[in-house]
C-alpha positions in Angstrom: 0.0 -0.2 -0.1 2.8 2.4 0.7 6.5 2.1 0.3 7.5 3.6 3.7 5.5 4.2 6.8 5.3 7.8 7.3 6.8 9.5 10.7 5.1 8.9 14.0 4.9 12.4 14.6 2.7 12.6 11.6 0.3 10.0 12.7 0.3 11.2 16.5 -0.5 14.8 14.6 -3.6 12.8 13.0 -4.5 11.2 15.9 -4.8 14.5 18.4 -6.8 15.9 15.6 -9.5 13.0 16.5 -10.2 12.8 20.1 -11.1 9.5 21.2 -14.7 9.9 21.0 -14.8 11.1 17.6 -14.7 8.3 14.4 -11.3 8.1 12.8 -11.1 10.0 9.6 -9.8 7.6 6.9 -9.3 10.4 4.4 -6.6 12.0 7.2 -5.0 9.0 7.8 -4.7 7.9 3.9 -3.1 11.6 3.6 -0.6 10.9 6.4 0.4 7.4 5.6 -0.5 6.3 2.3 -0.3 9.2 -0.2 3.3 9.3 -0.7 3.3 6.1 -2.4 -0.4 5.9 -4.0 -0.7 9.8 -4.4 -3.1 12.4 -2.9 -5.4 11.6 -5.9 -5.5 7.6 -4.9 -4.6 7.2 -8.5 -1.3 5.6 -7.6 2.5 6.4 -7.7 5.1 3.9 -6.9 1.9 1.8 -5.5 -1.0 0.8 -7.3 -4.1 2.8 -7.4 -6.7 2.7 -4.5 -10.0 3.4 -6.1 -13.1 0.9 -6.5 -12.4 0.3 -10.1 -8.9 -0.8 -9.3 -9.6 -2.6 -6.0 -12.2 -4.8 -7.8 -12.8 -7.6 -5.3 -10.5 -6.5 -2.8 -13.0 -4.6 -0.5 -14.5 -5.0 3.0 -12.6 -7.8 5.3 -10.4 -8.4 2.4 -9.2 -5.1 2.2 -8.7 -4.4 5.9 -6.6 -7.7 6.4 -4.2 -6.3 3.6 -3.9 -3.1 5.6 -3.4 -4.6 8.7 -1.0 -7.3 7.5 0.6 -5.8 4.5 1.8 -7.9 1.3 4.5 -10.2 1.7 7.4 -9.7 -0.8 6.3 -6.2 -1.4 6.8 -2.6 -0.1 3.4 -2.7 1.6 4.1 -2.9 5.3 1.5 -4.0 8.1 -0.1 -1.3 9.8 -1.7 -3.5 12.7 1.1 -2.2 14.9 0.1 1.6 14.6 -3.3 1.8 13.4 -6.1 0.3 15.6 -8.8 -1.9 14.2 -11.2 1.4 13.9 -8.8 3.4 12.0 -8.2 0.6 9.6 -11.9 0.1 9.0 -11.9 3.9 8.2 -9.1 3.8 5.8 -10.8 0.8 4.2 -14.3 2.7 3.7 -12.4 5.8 2.6 -10.9 3.6 -0.4 -14.2 2.2 -1.3 -15.5 5.7 -2.2 -15.7 6.7 -5.7 -13.6 9.7 -6.6 -15.5 12.9 -6.7 -15.0 13.4 -10.4 -13.9 11.3 -13.1 -10.1 11.2 -13.7 -8.2 12.6 -16.7 -5.4 10.5 -17.9 -4.5 12.0 -21.2 -1.3 11.7 -23.4 0.4 14.3 -21.3 -0.1 12.4 -17.9 0.8 9.3 -19.5 4.2 10.5 -20.8 4.9 12.0 -17.2 5.2 8.3 -15.9 7.3 7.0 -18.7 10.8 5.6 -17.5 13.5 4.2 -19.4 16.2 2.0 -17.6 19.7 3.9 -18.0 21.5 0.8 -17.5 19.7 -1.1 -20.2 22.0 -2.3 -23.2 20.5 -4.0 -25.8 22.9 -7.3 -27.0 23.3 -8.4 -30.6 22.3 -12.1 -29.5 20.8 -13.9 -26.5 23.3 -13.9 -23.4 22.2 -17.4 -23.0 22.7 -20.7 -24.8 18.9 -21.8 -24.8 16.6 -21.6 -27.8 15.2 -18.1 -27.7 12.1 -19.5 -29.5 11.6 -22.1 -26.8 11.8 -19.4 -23.8 8.6 -19.6 -21.3 7.6 -16.9 -19.0 5.8 -17.7 -15.8 3.9 -14.8 -14.2 4.0 -15.4 -10.4 1.5 -13.2 -9.1 2.4 -14.2 -5.3 5.3 -11.8 -5.2 5.2 -9.6 -8.7 7.7 -11.4 -10.5 8.3 -13.2 -13.9 10.6 -16.3 -14.1 12.2 -16.9 -17.4 12.5 -20.6 -18.2 14.8 -22.3 -20.6 12.1 -24.4 -22.4 14.7 -27.4 -22.8 16.0 -28.0 -19.4 13.4 -25.7 -17.4 16.4 -23.9 -15.9 15.8 -20.2 -14.5 17.6 -18.0 -16.7 16.2 -14.7 -14.8 13.5 -13.6 -12.4 12.3 -9.9 -13.0 9.9 -7.9 -10.7 7.1 -6.6 -12.5 4.5 -3.9 -11.6 1.7 -5.1 -9.1 -1.1 -7.4 -10.0 -0.3 -8.3 -13.7 -3.4 -9.0 -15.7 -3.6 -10.5 -19.1 -1.1 -12.4 -21.1 2.3 -10.9 -21.8 2.7 -10.1 -25.6 5.8 -10.7 -27.5 7.4 -8.8 -30.5 7.1 -10.8 -33.8 11.0 -11.8 -33.5 10.3 -13.0 -30.1 12.8 -10.9 -28.3 10.9 -8.3 -26.3 7.8 -8.9 -24.1 5.4 -6.6 -22.9 3.6 -6.9 -19.5 0.6 -4.9 -18.2 -1.0 -4.4 -14.9 -4.6 -3.9 -13.8 -3.4 -0.4 -12.8 -2.2 0.5 -16.3 1.6 0.1 -16.0 3.2 -1.5 -19.2 6.7 -2.7 -18.8 8.9 -3.5 -21.7 11.7 -6.4 -21.1 14.2 -7.6 -23.5 14.3 -11.4 -23.4 17.7 -11.6 -25.2 19.4 -9.2 -22.9 17.6 -10.6 -19.7 17.0 -6.9 -18.5 14.0 -4.4 -18.2 13.7 -1.6 -20.9 11.4 0.6 -19.2 7.5 1.2 -18.3 4.7 3.6 -18.4 1.4 3.8 -17.2 -0.9 3.7 -20.1 -4.1 3.9 -18.0 -5.6 4.1 -14.4 -7.5 0.5 -14.3 -6.5 -1.7 -17.5 -7.7 -4.9 -18.8 -5.1 -6.3 -21.3 -2.8 -5.3 -24.1 -2.4 -6.6 -27.7 0.5 -6.2 -30.3 0.2 -5.0 -34.0 1.0 -7.4 -36.7 4.4 -5.4 -37.4 5.3 -5.1 -33.8 5.6 -1.3 -34.0 2.2 -0.6 -31.7 0.9 -1.9 -28.5 -2.5 -1.1 -27.6 -3.9 -1.0 -24.2 -7.6 -1.7 -23.1 -8.8 0.6 -20.5 -11.9 0.6 -18.3 -10.7 3.8 -16.5 -10.5 6.2 -18.1 -12.9 4.8 -21.2 -9.9 5.0 -23.6 -7.7 2.6 -26.1 -3.9 3.6 -25.4 -1.7 3.2 -28.0 2.1 3.1 -27.5 4.9 3.0 -29.6 6.9 -0.2 -28.7 10.4 1.4 -29.6 10.4 3.8 -26.8 6.9 3.3 -25.0 5.9 6.9 -26.1 2.0 7.7 -26.7 1.1 7.0 -30.5 -2.5 7.8 -29.8 -5.1 7.9 -27.2 -8.7 6.9 -28.3 -11.6 8.3 -26.4 -14.3 5.3 -26.4 -18.0 6.5 -27.0 -20.8 4.7 -28.8 -23.1 6.5 -31.6 -25.0 7.7 -28.9 -22.3 9.5 -26.9 -22.0 7.1 -24.2 -18.9 6.3 -22.8 -17.8 2.8 -22.9 -15.1 0.8 -21.1 -13.0 -1.1 -23.3 -13.1 -5.1 -22.0 -10.5 -6.1 -24.2 -8.3 -5.6 -27.3 -7.0 -7.9 -29.6 -4.3 -8.2 -32.5 -6.0 -9.4 -36.1 -2.6 -9.8 -38.1 -4.1 -10.4 -41.3 -6.4 -7.5 -41.4 -3.6 -5.4 -40.0 -6.1 -4.0 -37.0 -6.8 -4.3 -33.4 -10.2 -5.3 -32.7 -11.8 -3.9 -29.5 -14.4 -5.5 -27.2 -16.5 -2.6 -25.8 -18.4 -3.1 -22.5 -21.2 -0.6 -22.4 -22.3 -0.1 -26.0 -23.5 -2.5 -28.5 -20.5 -1.9 -31.0 -17.3 -3.8 -32.3 -14.5 -1.4 -33.0 -11.7 -2.1 -35.5 -8.7 0.2 -35.7 -6.1 0.1 -38.3 -2.4 -0.5 -37.6 -1.2 0.1 -41.0 -2.2 2.9 -43.2 -3.1 0.6 -45.9 -5.2 -1.7 -43.8 -7.8 -3.5 -46.3 -10.8 -2.9 -44.0 -10.5 0.7 -44.1 -10.5 1.3 -48.1 -13.5 2.2 -50.3 -15.4 -0.8 -51.5 -13.9 -3.5 -49.2 -16.4 -3.2 -46.6 -20.2 -3.7 -47.6 -22.5 -3.4 -44.9 -26.1 -4.5 -44.8 -27.3 -0.9 -43.6 -28.0 1.5 -46.1 -25.3 4.3 -46.2 -22.9 2.5 -43.8 -20.3 2.5 -46.5 -19.6 5.8 -46.7 -19.4 6.0 -42.6 -16.9 3.0 -42.9 -14.9 4.5 -45.5 -14.7 8.2 -44.1 -11.9 7.2 -41.7 -8.4 6.0 -43.2 -4.9 5.7 -42.5 -3.1 4.8 -39.3 -5.5 4.4 -36.3 -8.5 4.8 -38.3 -11.5 3.7 -36.7 -14.5 1.4 -37.9 -17.3 0.7 -36.0 -19.6 -2.6 -36.4 -23.0 -2.7 -34.8 -24.2 -5.5 -32.8 -27.4 -6.6 -31.1 -25.7 -6.3 -27.5 -22.3 -5.3 -26.0 -20.0 -8.5 -26.3 -17.3 -8.4 -23.8 -15.3 -11.5 -24.6 -14.1 -12.8 -28.0 -12.6 -15.6 -30.1 -11.6 -15.5 -33.6 -11.1 -17.9 -36.6 -7.4 -18.3 -37.9 -7.7 -15.8 -40.7 -9.8 -13.5 -38.4 -12.5 -13.1 -40.7 -15.1 -14.2 -38.0 -15.3 -13.1 -34.6 -17.2 -15.3 -32.0 -18.3 -13.1 -29.0 -20.4 -13.5 -25.7 -21.8 -11.4 -23.1 -20.7 -12.6 -19.7 -24.4 -12.5 -18.8 -25.8 -13.8 -21.7 -26.7 -17.6 -22.7 -25.6 -17.5 -26.5 -22.7 -16.4 -28.3 -22.8 -14.6 -31.8 -20.5 -14.9 -34.9 -19.9 -11.4 -36.5 -18.1 -11.5 -40.1 -15.7 -9.0 -39.8 -15.6 -8.8 -43.6 -19.3 -7.8 -43.9 -19.4 -6.1 -40.7 -22.5 -8.0 -39.1 -23.9 -10.9 -37.4 -24.2 -14.1 -39.3 -25.0 -16.7 -36.7 -26.1 -17.3 -33.3 -24.5 -20.2 -30.7 -25.9 -22.2 -27.9 -23.3 -21.2 -25.3 -25.1 -21.3 -21.7 -23.2 -21.1 -18.6 -21.2 -18.3 -19.0 -18.7 -19.1 -22.0 -15.1 -18.1 -21.5 -14.1 -17.3 -24.9 -10.8 -15.6 -24.3 -9.8 -19.4 -23.4 -10.8 -21.0 -26.2 -9.0 -23.0 -29.0 -9.5 -24.3 -32.1 -8.0 -27.2 -34.4 -8.9 -29.2 -37.2 -10.5 -32.4 -36.8 -11.7 -34.9 -39.4 -10.8 -32.0 -42.1 -13.1 -29.4 -40.5 -12.0 -26.7 -37.9 -13.7 -26.7 -34.6 -13.8 -24.6 -31.4 -13.9 -25.5 -27.7 -14.8 -23.1 -25.1 -15.0 -23.8 -21.4 -18.1 -22.4 -19.4 -17.2 -20.5 -16.1 -20.6 -21.7 -14.2 -21.0 -25.1 -15.6 -18.8 -28.4 -15.8 -18.9 -28.6 -19.5 -16.9 -27.6 -22.6 -18.8 -26.9 -25.8 -17.4 -28.3 -29.2 -18.6 -26.0 -32.2 -18.1 -26.6 -35.7 -16.5 -23.5 -37.3 -17.9 -23.9 -40.8 -21.5 -24.2 -40.0 -21.4 -23.1 -36.5 -23.1 -26.2 -35.2 -22.7 -28.0 -31.8 -20.8 -30.9 -32.3 -20.5 -32.2 -28.5 -21.0 -31.1 -25.2 -18.1 -32.7 -23.0 -19.1 -32.9 -19.3 -16.4 -32.4 -16.7 -16.6 -32.6 -13.0 -16.8 -28.8 -12.4 -16.3 -25.3 -14.2 -13.0 -24.7 -15.7 -11.2 -21.6 -16.7 -8.5 -22.6 -19.2 -8.2 -25.0 -22.2 -5.1 -25.8 -23.7 -3.6 -28.0 -26.4 -0.9 -28.0 -29.2 -0.3 -29.2 -32.6 2.1 -31.6 -31.3 -0.2 -33.1 -28.5 -2.9 -35.4 -28.8 -5.4 -34.2 -26.3 -7.1 -31.1 -24.7 -5.9 -30.1 -21.3 -9.0 -28.8 -19.6 -8.8 -27.6 -15.6 -11.4 -27.3 -13.4 -10.9 -24.3 -11.3 -13.8 -24.0 -8.7 -15.8 -26.5 -6.8 -15.4 -29.7 -4.7 -13.4 -30.9 -7.9 -11.1 -28.0 -7.9 -7.6 -29.0 -9.1 -8.8 -32.0 -11.5 -7.2 -31.9 -15.0 -9.1 -33.3 -17.8 -7.6 -34.9 -20.7 -9.5 -34.9 -23.9 -8.7 -36.7 -27.2 -9.1 -34.1 -30.1 -10.1 -36.6 -32.5 -12.6 -38.9 -30.7 -13.8 -36.0 -28.2 -13.7 -38.7 -25.5 -12.3 -38.0 -21.9 -9.0 -39.9 -21.9 -7.8 -39.5 -18.3 -8.5 -37.3 -15.1 -5.4 -36.2 -13.3 -5.2 -34.7 -10.0 -1.6 -33.6 -9.1 -2.2 -31.7 -5.9 -5.4 -32.6 -4.3 -7.5 -29.8 -2.7 -5.4 -27.1 -4.4 -6.1 -25.2 -7.3 -4.2 -26.6 -10.5 -5.0 -24.7 -13.6 -3.5 -23.3 -16.9 -1.3 -25.5 -19.1 1.3 -24.4 -21.7 3.4 -26.4 -24.0 6.9 -26.4 -24.9 7.7 -25.3 -28.6 7.4 -29.0 -30.1 4.4 -29.7 -27.7 6.3 -32.6 -26.1 6.0 -31.2 -22.6 3.1 -29.5 -20.8 3.5 -27.1 -18.1 0.5 -26.8 -15.4 0.6 -24.5 -12.5 -0.4 -25.3 -9.0 -2.1 -22.1 -8.3 -1.1 -21.3 -4.8 1.2 -18.7 -3.0 3.7 -21.6 -2.3 2.9 -23.4 -5.6 4.7 -24.8 -8.5 5.1 -25.2 -12.0 4.6 -29.0 -12.9 6.3 -30.4 -16.0 4.5 -33.4 -17.4 5.5 -35.6 -20.4 2.5 -35.2 -23.0 2.5 -38.5 -24.7 2.9 -40.4 -21.4 1.2 -38.0 -19.1 3.9 -38.8 -16.3 5.0 -35.8 -14.3 8.8 -35.1 -14.8 9.7 -32.2 -12.2 8.4 -29.5 -10.2 9.6 -26.1 -10.0 8.8 -24.2 -6.8 6.9 -20.9 -7.9 4.9 -17.9 -6.0 1.4 -18.4 -7.0 2.2 -19.1 -11.0 -0.8 -17.7 -12.8 0.2 -18.2 -16.0 2.8 -19.5 -18.4 3.6 -18.1 -22.2 5.8 -19.7 -24.5 7.7 -17.5 -27.0 7.0 -19.9 -29.9 3.4 -20.6 -29.3 2.5 -17.2 -28.8 4.2 -15.5 -31.9 3.2 -18.3 -34.3 -0.5 -18.1 -33.4 -0.1 -22.0 -32.4 -3.2 -24.2 -32.7 -4.3 -24.7 -29.2 -3.1 -21.5 -27.6 -5.6 -18.9 -26.8 -4.7 -15.5 -28.8 
């Protein structure tokens, strides 16, 4: 919460200002003890933003526990020795109050946070002997670090500190050299894998959801909840290239739920949380969807409005029947499968014609962001887990029919596979069977095995090595580990101790859009 405890004299002053019979003033205590790291505005500084939009589920008793006990392996100290229970409760209540006015976070504010490491020097080649295309990054949220693994031996080549609360998958440059990491409170960090060294960081938003890399590696897009913007950064020096204000046709602001790269289209595709639109933003001045005659909308007169914006970062709107905040794409990025987390169906939007073309039966809150696709019996299919139900839906991506519903022992969060692996690996994230991993044959769609490597603990998120011969699975606990399995025999080979390893990302799988890897 803060980097250092303010002097006892400041604390004493604040307490003297409030007689014993008066209720503690959370705002005053915050100003005395917290603002030096989290800023007077509560929008964050060296510590994260402390506003409802960024705190999320961290509220009430959970928030008071953090204030009282601090956070291990961070600069957040424990205050139970200096603040009473009533004072801690007062601070927590203050942090739960919305800001009096919407914050402004424009290009100038973003650039003021940018810092590039003076001690960084690019190396002409990797400083290690491992295959740079088989490097795997492990995000350890337990103490805000990333471990860099040799994908052949699984030796840790480096372990570097990240911004607090990394969210969304890291994104790699097309050559696999650089990786970009984003935190929930908008910090974007650039790291050179070859040099094993941080390059710099910048705060692109105040409450952010994920990032996407452009097809050519020049631009990085940051989807923001707060403010309602899309920030586009230059990957070269983390400078601001564009800040797009996001409003619907009716003028309503909308949070950006996610942003995706559409490499063949040379564009970013935006999921908007609050308005029934999809946005496409050009990452190349000659991007096809923004040329006259390429898009033929079903709505009269729409061609003119679509062609009106051209050039780099031109915007195109696609109307949909309801807001869609979770996306999946076919491999050529012509069709987008979208869902609303509160809905019972999914829709297919053809991005070429700019309209919905099909609906899909996807009850139980589908998690499309963790969906995968592969070719089965000559036809491409997709599979998606459901966050509220123990089932996996398999959809034919040619006629959009339901191929099969695979029952599992509980709701899952992640699916993964690989062209070199015969099975889908599907976790059970919640419920009495939490920690079970279901292995499903990609041809027969039959359940092959259920493994439970650490009963009673959350076991989730599979990633494969470059050739698919090894599967890495997380024990998603603070004293957790990454388990390495042989994908052919399903035998455990080793465990690597980790601090809550929430996600793993192989360079080759991500930059080649390997079948079985979520994009």
